[in-house]
N, C-alpha and C positions, 0 to 999 in steps of 0.2 A: 568812321575809320574805313569800313568796308567800301562805302560809297566813294570815298576819296581815292581809294586804291583802284576801284573800277574806272574812275574818270581820269586817273593819272594826276590827281590833284594832291595838294599838300594837306596834311592833317597835323595840327599843332597839339601835341600831348605835353602837358605842362604840370608840374608840381612845384610849389614853392618849397625851397629847401627846409624851412622850419616845419612845414606840415609833413613833408616826406620823411623827415628824420624822427618824427614821434613814434612811428611804428616801422622802422626801416625794413625789418625782415618781411613783414606782411606786405608792405608797399612794393618791395622788390619782387616778391612772389606774384603780386597782381600785375606788375609790369611785364614779368616773364610770360604770364598767361596771355596778356594783350599782344605781345610780340609774336608768340607762337600762333595765335589766332590769325594775325596779319600775315604771317609767313604761309600758313595753310590756305587762307582765303585768296591769296594771289595765285595759287596754283589752279583754282577753278576757272 
């Protein structure tokens, strides 16, 4: 994800709905951490 951001490339982040829905709260928290990391890493 970081490398794709540095290169201006696409990064496909994908969850199948049936897998994401099994632990929705935990999966949304993980997604939030990934997006926050990406937001911060783009500033470097």
